[in-house]
Each structure stands twice: as C-alpha cells, then as structure tokens.
TORLODO-663578 format. One record per residue (C-alpha): residue number from 0; z, x, y; residue in three letters. Coordinates in steps of 0.1 Angstrom, whole numbers, padded with zeros to 4 digits. Example, Ala and Ser with C-alpha at 12.3 -4.5 7.8 and 13.67 -1.06 7.14 Angstrom:
REM TORLODO-663578
num;z;x;y;residuo
0;0078;0123;-0045;Ala
1;0071;0137;-0011;Ser
REM end
This chain:
REM TORLODO-663578
num;z;x;y;residuo
0;-0001;0001;-0001;Unk
1;-0011;0013;0037;Unk
2;0011;-0001;0056;Unk
3;0053;-0012;0052;Unk
4;0061;-0050;0071;Unk
5;0093;-0038;0085;Unk
6;0110;-0066;0103;Unk
7;0074;-0080;0107;Unk
8;0057;-0047;0123;Unk
9;0036;-0032;0104;Unk
10;0042;0007;0097;Unk
11;0018;0031;0083;Unk
12;0035;0039;0050;Unk
13;0023;0079;0054;Unk
14;0041;0077;0084;Unk
15;0075;0065;0071;Unk
16;0075;0087;0046;Unk
17;0074;0122;0067;Unk
18;0096;0109;0085;Unk
19;0121;0102;0062;Unk
20;0111;0138;0049;Unk
21;0118;0158;0083;Unk
22;0148;0138;0084;Unk
23;0161;0155;0055;Unk
24;0148;0192;0064;Unk
25;0158;0189;0097;Unk
26;0192;0182;0082;Unk
27;0190;0214;0058;Unk
28;0173;0233;0085;Unk
29;0208;0229;0104;Unk
30;0230;0238;0075;Unk
31;0209;0267;0073;Unk
32;0220;0278;0106;Unk
33;0256;0268;0098;Unk
34;0251;0287;0073;Unk
35;0234;0323;0084;Unk
36;0255;0322;0117;Unk
37;0295;0314;0098;Unk
38;0297;0314;0063;Unk
39;0273;0337;0046;Unk
40;0295;0332;0016;Unk
41;0278;0308;-0007;Unk
42;0311;0299;-0027;Unk
43;0331;0293;0006;Unk
44;0303;0277;0021;Unk
45;0299;0246;-0007;Unk
46;0336;0245;-0001;Unk
47;0336;0232;0033;Unk
48;0298;0216;0038;Unk
49;0310;0184;0043;Unk
50;0325;0201;0081;Unk
51;0289;0200;0094;Unk
52;0278;0169;0082;Unk
53;0283;0149;0115;Unk
54;0258;0170;0139;Unk
55;0239;0178;0110;Unk
56;0229;0141;0113;Unk
57;0231;0140;0155;Unk
58;0209;0170;0149;Unk
59;0182;0156;0126;Unk
60;0182;0122;0143;Unk
61;0178;0135;0180;Unk
62;0148;0156;0165;Unk
63;0132;0129;0147;Unk
64;0137;0103;0178;Unk
65;0115;0128;0201;Unk
66;0092;0135;0179;Unk
67;0082;0093;0178;Unk
68;0083;0098;0210;Unk
69;0059;0127;0218;Unk
70;0033;0105;0192;Unk
71;0042;0131;0170;Unk
72;0031;0118;0133;Unk
73;-0002;0098;0147;Unk
74;-0017;0134;0163;Unk
75;-0025;0143;0127;Unk
76;-0053;0117;0125;Unk
77;-0061;0122;0163;Unk
78;-0056;0161;0172;Unk
79;-0051;0177;0136;Unk
80;-0025;0194;0118;Unk
81;-0026;0222;0150;Unk
82;-0019;0189;0176;Unk
83;0007;0174;0154;Unk
84;0027;0208;0153;Unk
85;0026;0213;0191;Unk
86;0039;0185;0198;Unk
87;0066;0193;0170;Unk
88;0075;0227;0188;Unk
89;0076;0204;0226;Unk
90;0096;0180;0208;Unk
91;0123;0203;0192;Unk
92;0129;0221;0227;Unk
93;0132;0183;0245;Unk
94;0159;0186;0213;Unk
95;0174;0217;0222;Unk
96;0175;0211;0257;Unk
97;0191;0178;0255;Unk
98;0222;0192;0227;Unk
99;0227;0219;0250;Unk
100;0233;0195;0274;Unk
101;0253;0175;0256;Unk
102;0274;0205;0240;Unk
103;0287;0218;0275;Unk
104;0293;0177;0288;Unk
105;0311;0172;0251;Unk
106;0323;0205;0236;Unk
107;0359;0199;0234;Unk
108;0359;0176;0215;Unk
109;0329;0163;0196;Unk
110;0306;0195;0187;Unk
111;0328;0221;0157;Unk
112;0299;0250;0159;Unk
113;0286;0262;0186;Unk
114;0252;0267;0206;Unk
115;0240;0297;0184;Unk
116;0241;0275;0154;Unk
117;0216;0252;0177;Unk
118;0190;0274;0191;Unk
119;0195;0293;0153;Unk
120;0184;0254;0134;Unk
121;0158;0247;0161;Unk
122;0139;0275;0154;Unk
123;0138;0271;0116;Unk
124;0130;0237;0122;Unk
125;0094;0244;0140;Unk
126;0087;0270;0110;Unk
127;0103;0252;0075;Unk
128;0090;0215;0092;Unk
129;0053;0234;0092;Unk
130;0058;0246;0056;Unk
131;0072;0216;0044;Unk
132;0044;0189;0065;Unk
133;0015;0214;0050;Unk
134;0024;0209;0012;Unk
135;0030;0170;0022;Unk
136;-0005;0167;0034;Unk
137;-0020;0196;0010;Unk
138;-0005;0171;-0024;Unk
139;-0004;0139;-0009;Unk
140;-0044;0131;-0006;Unk
141;-0047;0107;0027;Unk
142;-0069;0086;0002;Unk
143;-0044;0077;-0020;Unk
144;-0025;0062;0008;Unk
145;-0056;0040;0011;Unk
146;-0068;0004;-0001;Unk
147;-0103;-0003;-0009;Unk
148;-0110;-0034;0004;Unk
149;-0141;-0060;-0005;Unk
150;-0148;-0082;0028;Unk
151;-0165;-0119;0012;Unk
152;-0184;-0127;0036;Unk
153;-0218;-0114;0058;Unk
154;-0215;-0136;0092;Unk
155;-0203;-0141;0125;Unk
156;-0159;-0140;0111;Unk
157;-0169;-0109;0090;Unk
158;-0192;-0090;0124;Unk
159;-0162;-0099;0141;Unk
160;-0140;-0078;0115;Unk
161;-0164;-0046;0118;Unk
162;-0169;-0045;0152;Unk
163;-0131;-0040;0150;Unk
164;-0127;-0019;0116;Unk
165;-0158;-0001;0128;Unk
166;-0141;0025;0153;Unk
167;-0124;0042;0135;Unk
168;-0118;0036;0098;Unk
169;-0107;0069;0092;Unk
170;-0079;0066;0111;Unk
171;-0070;0037;0089;Unk
172;-0054;0025;0063;Unk
173;-0083;0014;0043;Unk
174;-0118;0023;0027;Unk
175;-0142;-0006;0033;Unk
176;-0160;-0007;0002;Unk
177;-0189;-0034;0021;Unk
178;-0196;-0072;0028;Unk
179;-0207;-0091;0005;Unk
180;-0225;-0127;0018;Unk
181;-0218;-0157;0009;Unk
182;-0241;-0189;-0002;Unk
183;-0274;-0194;0017;Unk
184;-0250;-0172;0055;Unk
185;-0270;-0157;0081;Unk
186;-0265;-0120;0075;Unk
187;-0245;-0106;0112;Unk
188;-0233;-0070;0097;Unk
189;-0256;-0045;0097;Unk
190;-0283;-0042;0066;Unk
191;-0256;-0007;0051;Unk
192;-0224;-0025;0049;Unk
193;-0238;-0060;0030;Unk
194;-0233;-0056;-0005;Unk
195;-0252;-0080;-0031;Unk
196;-0232;-0083;-0058;Unk
197;-0253;-0097;-0095;Unk
198;-0228;-0116;-0111;Unk
199;-0192;-0132;-0098;Unk
200;-0167;-0114;-0084;Unk
201;-0145;-0111;-0109;Unk
202;-0171;-0094;-0127;Unk
203;-0173;-0071;-0097;Unk
204;-0133;-0054;-0092;Unk
205;-0134;-0053;-0132;Unk
206;-0163;-0028;-0131;Unk
207;-0149;-0016;-0090;Unk
208;-0112;-0005;-0083;Unk
209;-0108;-0030;-0055;Unk
210;-0076;-0038;-0040;Unk
211;-0079;-0061;-0019;Unk
212;-0104;-0087;-0008;Unk
213;-0108;-0103;0030;Unk
214;-0120;-0144;0036;Unk
215;-0142;-0136;0064;Unk
216;-0166;-0170;0059;Unk
217;-0181;-0191;0083;Unk
218;-0179;-0219;0062;Unk
219;-0147;-0216;0040;Unk
220;-0142;-0255;0034;Unk
221;-0174;-0261;0011;Unk
222;-0189;-0222;0001;Unk
223;-0157;-0210;-0010;Unk
224;-0156;-0196;-0047;Unk
225;-0116;-0206;-0054;Unk
226;-0121;-0205;-0090;Unk
227;-0135;-0166;-0086;Unk
228;-0111;-0160;-0065;Unk
229;-0082;-0171;-0087;Unk
230;-0098;-0152;-0115;Unk
231;-0097;-0119;-0090;Unk
232;-0057;-0123;-0083;Unk
233;-0049;-0125;-0112;Unk
234;-0065;-0093;-0124;Unk
235;-0041;-0083;-0097;Unk
236;-0060;-0081;-0068;Unk
237;-0048;-0089;-0031;Unk
238;-0064;-0123;-0013;Unk
239;-0058;-0122;0029;Unk
240;-0076;-0137;0055;Unk
241;-0094;-0119;0080;Unk
242;-0070;-0126;0104;Unk
243;-0040;-0117;0091;Unk
244;-0059;-0086;0074;Unk
245;-0070;-0074;0107;Unk
246;-0033;-0082;0124;Unk
247;-0020;-0058;0095;Unk
248;-0041;-0030;0098;Unk
249;-0049;-0035;0138;Unk
250;-0018;-0039;0153;Unk
251;-0032;-0068;0167;Unk
252;-0042;-0104;0167;Unk
253;-0082;-0115;0163;Unk
254;-0088;-0138;0189;Unk
255;-0124;-0146;0179;Unk
256;-0109;-0150;0147;Unk
257;-0084;-0175;0149;Unk
258;-0075;-0209;0155;Unk
259;-0047;-0233;0168;Unk
260;-0040;-0239;0127;Unk
261;-0029;-0203;0126;Unk
262;-0002;-0200;0147;Unk
263;0014;-0228;0135;Unk
264;0016;-0223;0099;Unk
265;0017;-0179;0106;Unk
266;0050;-0167;0106;Unk
267;0066;-0160;0146;Unk
268;0055;-0170;0181;Unk
269;0091;-0192;0171;Unk
270;0118;-0190;0198;Unk
271;0149;-0183;0182;Unk
272;0183;-0185;0209;Unk
273;0204;-0156;0183;Unk
274;0172;-0138;0194;Unk
275;0171;-0142;0233;Unk
276;0207;-0134;0234;Unk
277;0195;-0098;0215;Unk
278;0169;-0096;0240;Unk
279;0192;-0101;0268;Unk
280;0224;-0076;0260;Unk
281;0189;-0048;0250;Unk
282;0176;-0053;0283;Unk
283;0206;-0050;0300;Unk
284;0219;-0024;0280;Unk
285;0184;-0001;0281;Unk
286;0181;-0012;0325;Unk
287;0218;0004;0329;Unk
288;0211;0030;0309;Unk
289;0177;0036;0325;Unk
290;0192;0035;0361;Unk
291;0210;0063;0350;Unk
292;0190;0084;0341;Unk
293;0164;0076;0372;Unk
294;0181;0075;0402;Unk
295;0180;0106;0415;Unk
296;0141;0105;0408;Unk
297;0139;0073;0429;Unk
298;0156;0089;0453;Unk
299;0127;0113;0456;Unk
300;0104;0095;0457;Unk
301;0114;0074;0485;Unk
302;0119;0106;0504;Unk
303;0079;0114;0492;Unk
304;0066;0084;0505;Unk
305;0087;0088;0537;Unk
306;0078;0122;0550;Unk
307;0041;0107;0544;Unk
308;0037;0082;0559;Unk
309;0063;0081;0585;Unk
310;0104;0068;0582;Unk
311;0091;0028;0597;Unk
312;0068;0031;0560;Unk
313;0080;0003;0541;Unk
314;0090;0019;0502;Unk
315;0088;-0011;0483;Unk
316;0064;-0034;0476;Unk
317;0070;-0070;0464;Unk
318;0039;-0089;0446;Unk
319;0042;-0124;0431;Unk
320;0037;-0121;0397;Unk
321;0039;-0147;0367;Unk
322;0067;-0150;0347;Unk
323;0088;-0171;0313;Unk
324;0070;-0203;0311;Unk
325;0043;-0197;0343;Unk
326;0066;-0197;0366;Unk
327;0062;-0170;0395;Unk
328;0083;-0140;0409;Unk
329;0086;-0110;0429;Unk
330;0079;-0080;0410;Unk
331;0093;-0048;0424;Unk
332;0072;-0014;0424;Unk
333;0071;0019;0450;Unk
334;0044;0018;0476;Unk
335;0015;0031;0463;Unk
336;-0011;0021;0479;Unk
337;-0017;0019;0518;Unk
338;0000;-0010;0539;Unk
339;-0034;-0022;0544;Unk
340;-0048;-0026;0511;Unk
341;-0058;-0059;0500;Unk
342;-0067;-0070;0538;Unk
343;-0101;-0083;0523;Unk
344;-0079;-0100;0494;Unk
345;-0068;-0089;0458;Unk
346;-0093;-0069;0437;Unk
347;-0085;-0053;0404;Unk
348;-0072;-0015;0402;Unk
349;-0096;0010;0406;Unk
350;-0101;0047;0387;Unk
351;-0098;0070;0414;Unk
352;-0086;0039;0440;Unk
353;-0090;0052;0479;Unk
354;-0062;0030;0488;Unk
355;-0039;0051;0471;Unk
356;-0023;0072;0486;Unk
357;-0012;0108;0473;Unk
358;0018;0103;0466;Unk
359;0013;0071;0451;Unk
360;-0015;0085;0432;Unk
361;0010;0104;0417;Unk
362;0039;0081;0409;Unk
363;0011;0059;0392;Unk
364;0003;0086;0369;Unk
365;0039;0090;0358;Unk
366;0045;0053;0361;Unk
367;0078;0059;0387;Unk
368;0057;0034;0406;Unk
369;0074;0010;0383;Unk
370;0109;0018;0380;Unk
371;0123;-0004;0412;Unk
372;0112;-0030;0382;Unk
373;0146;-0019;0365;Unk
374;0163;-0049;0393;Unk
375;0140;-0072;0380;Unk
376;0152;-0067;0346;Unk
377;0189;-0071;0359;Unk
378;0179;-0102;0375;Unk
379;0167;-0117;0346;Unk
380;0128;-0123;0357;Unk
381;0120;-0097;0331;Unk
382;0124;-0078;0305;Unk
383;0125;-0042;0295;Unk
384;0095;-0048;0272;Unk
385;0066;-0075;0275;Unk
386;0038;-0085;0282;Unk
387;0031;-0068;0321;Unk
388;0033;-0096;0346;Unk
389;-0001;-0102;0360;Unk
390;-0014;-0119;0394;Unk
391;-0014;-0158;0397;Unk
392;-0046;-0154;0417;Unk
393;-0058;-0133;0382;Unk
394;-0039;-0161;0358;Unk
395;-0061;-0189;0368;Unk
396;-0089;-0172;0366;Unk
397;-0083;-0156;0330;Unk
398;-0070;-0184;0316;Unk
399;-0100;-0205;0320;Unk
400;-0119;-0178;0304;Unk
401;-0105;-0168;0280;Unk
402;-0086;-0185;0252;Unk
403;-0047;-0185;0242;Unk
404;-0044;-0165;0276;Unk
405;-0014;-0187;0290;Unk
406;0009;-0179;0258;Unk
407;0015;-0143;0264;Unk
408;0041;-0164;0287;Unk
409;0063;-0169;0263;Unk
410;0081;-0146;0267;Unk
411;0096;-0123;0299;Unk
412;0070;-0099;0312;Unk
413;0081;-0060;0307;Unk
414;0079;-0026;0325;Unk
415;0062;-0016;0293;Unk
416;0048;-0035;0268;Unk
417;0032;-0031;0227;Unk
418;-0005;-0034;0250;Unk
419;0008;-0005;0273;Unk
420;0010;0016;0241;Unk
421;-0023;0009;0225;Unk
422;-0045;0001;0253;Unk
423;-0058;0024;0287;Unk
424;-0051;0004;0316;Unk
425;-0070;-0030;0319;Unk
426;-0095;-0032;0354;Unk
427;-0121;-0063;0338;Unk
428;-0118;-0094;0325;Unk
429;-0136;-0079;0283;Unk
430;-0103;-0055;0289;Unk
431;-0078;-0083;0295;Unk
432;-0087;-0100;0263;Unk
433;-0083;-0067;0241;Unk
434;-0054;-0058;0264;Unk
435;-0042;-0098;0253;Unk
436;-0044;-0093;0214;Unk
437;-0016;-0062;0215;Unk
438;0008;-0092;0234;Unk
439;0005;-0116;0215;Unk
440;0005;-0090;0182;Unk
441;0040;-0085;0202;Unk
442;0050;-0120;0208;Unk
443;0047;-0132;0172;Unk
444;0065;-0102;0157;Unk
445;0085;-0096;0185;Unk
446;0121;-0077;0172;Unk
447;0145;-0051;0186;Unk
448;0130;-0031;0161;Unk
449;0098;-0037;0180;Unk
450;0114;-0035;0212;Unk
451;0130;0000;0201;Unk
452;0098;0016;0188;Unk
453;0080;0005;0222;Unk
454;0109;0020;0245;Unk
455;0111;0054;0224;Unk
456;0069;0054;0223;Unk
457;0069;0049;0261;Unk
458;0077;0083;0267;Unk
459;0046;0095;0252;Unk
460;0027;0073;0276;Unk
461;0046;0088;0305;Unk
462;0042;0124;0297;Unk
463;0008;0122;0289;Unk
464;-0005;0096;0312;Unk
465;-0021;0073;0291;Unk
466;-0035;0036;0306;Unk
467;-0023;0052;0345;Unk
468;-0045;0044;0371;Unk
REM end
C-alpha cells in the first residue's frame, strides 16, 4: 500500500518508514555521543543507559520535527539524494542551535549531559543518517511501494483523471497500467494509454499484477460490469471510484469528477462541536506562541516601513475579507504596497508588481506581512490553519464560475493552509480553482494532526519562498 491514512489524512508510506527509521537512528546516535563523551566502558554504560532516555528522545524528536518542517523526505523525489542530505544537514544545524539555546536556559534542572554530547551527536547524526538512508533506499526498491493501477474508462472522466496523474507520475505511489474503454465509450485519453483487453477484467487480472481498479466511466448506470468487478474484488483487487482515488494520490478533491451526492456520502465535511473546541484551543495556543516568537520581527518591520515611507505612513493595512459562513471581517496585514495601490479598483497581485514597496517586497517573500493576522486569530475571525480568506468582490465572481467555491467558507480562514503548501500563489481564475481542490481536501479531512503538519511544513514555505508574490 503506497499511502497510509491517519486521522483521514493520506501520508506516503515510504516517508513514514523512513521517518521512524530516522527517529531510531537519532536516538541511537545520541547514545553514541553519551558513550564516547562520558563512559568509554561498555559495562558501566549498560548499567546506566536509562539516565540518557529523556534527552535522547528530545534530541531525536526535535531533529525529526525540523526535518519534516524543512521538507527533507519529499526532497528525495524532487531534488535527489544530494538535495535530501543538504536539507538534512541544515535541519540538524538548526536543531543543534535550538537545543543549545534550550540547554543554556534550562541547564540547572533539565539537562544531565552537557553541550559536548549535543555537538558530538549532531555531527554523528549527519554521517549515520546518510549511511542509513542509502542502505534503506538500496534495499527498499521504490517500485515495491507502488500499486499497479488499471483504470476502467477512457472517456471524459478518465481524461480528467489522466491529466491530474500524468505529472509527475514517478512521484506518486501508482504504476498506471492503462485505460480500459467502456462499451461504446468515446476515447478521450491518448491512444498509447488505451488498453484493449480481449477477455474480461478477471481474465486480465489473473495474468497481470493488478492491485487496484479505478472506476472512471462516463456512464456508470448501464455500462458498469458489476459481475466482472465483483469477481476481481474476490480475487483481492481493490476497487475504488475516481474521486476517492485522486483524493488519496493527489491530496486534493477532484472538482471535475464529483457531484453533490459524493460530498454527502463521503466521510468528512461534518462540523463536530468537540472538534471546534479543540481547534479553537489549538489556535489560541499556536497564535500566542507565534506572537511570543515573532514580536521582535514585527517591531523591526514597523521600523522598516516607517524609515522607507516616513513616520506618518500607515503600518497596518486592513482589508475586508470573507470569513466563516460568508461573514466579512477586516483582515490585518503589514502594508506592503503603496498607499494608493488600489485607486483604480481591486486587482489580482501580479509577479513583479510595481505597486509593492521595497520593504513590502521583502516581507511578502518571507511572509512577514501576514504576522498581524495573529491578532485576527486571537479575536476569533481566523484560524491558524485554514483556507486563505478572499476579498468579497472576488468571492462574488468566483462563486458564480467555480462549482463548490462557497464550501471553503464552511471553516474559518487561516494564516496558512494546505493549499499554500501544495500550490503556488493564485493570480487567475484557473489557479484559484486548483487551490480550491486543496482547500476542499483540508475541509473534508481536517484534524489536529493535519493542522500540525501544515503548521510545521509552513516553515519550508517561508524559507524557500514557495508561493510568495
């Protein structure tokens, strides 16, 4: 199975395995550091190993969280082993700096071992993680984690599915075997991808290693071979409809493939009162923590704006946005554009926008302009994680053209969100439609775990300027 579903969120199985392996390695590395720094005698070490357990767990968990935040595991498929290790080195250095600070603050009551163990363990971690991952990738063939998928259908629905899957197929957990056209179905997928089988689906799966059949027929009412599919299921082949398949593989909702009935019967989308209480507690705790960490940055930003445009220049920019259940609210941001930026009306932000000031260009790239929204969260207008709020004038236009657009207002808008991690800045109607697919995935599968994942991985977005404009 290529993905594991945890609290309704799909996570790539190799990432989980590699993450657990790294956690074990990091804990073992810390013990090596303790042994070489203090003991040097194996029997004495074995008699006293339990003393290092709390610090070993802290060292391993902090490093793992920072590696997740830095996008270390997806980097293997996008940048290769070298890119993965460069991010790992950066993560370990960040972890060492953070743990060193923690050591100096809490030395008298938390840390039993000194900073020498931390430095030695961090150096060892870089080398041993490189070795362990190379061994894992050598023995665990990436193909072994992929599912052989056969698509039943070759019409419009199958074509939409193919467009979503074809780039990049090598990064997904599937091996696409081909599209089997339905009876009298007009072909819409490329001819080389069409699979014309002489017999039944059961005959084909008995002679080929098919793990899963995806139903993507345009007309399922009269042309779905139920008996044949039942035989395939009895042979151990998983049967899944196209929207569910794409949700799992792409972590987004297939707008072109779903109907209102799918949203009604699919799991998720429900508003639970206990979930709302948990979400609010998470938002308050997270926003206060962010405020505690970022207030010096916010103060420097205020000074920078004043120095560039004068002491009378406004620092904050309030703009009406659409929030929960379609209610408008004033969102707060550091002003990054000229005061007269919208004298001719509201327009999409563009690449290299001439309305952006010099300070504004920088704070946009590193997302500092969003920090005042912490106060929107504390006031209850926004959440830390959720769909980005849009302006009423754009919402009115987009809701008329894009199906299900207003469903994104079923939850509070957020400072960061799943769509911000998965898709670049939206500056057109088509981009907005693509981002909506990720927003709907978040709304459907929202949980505290998904919020934590989004919040942690937002670090990568900020550091690598993904989606900034």
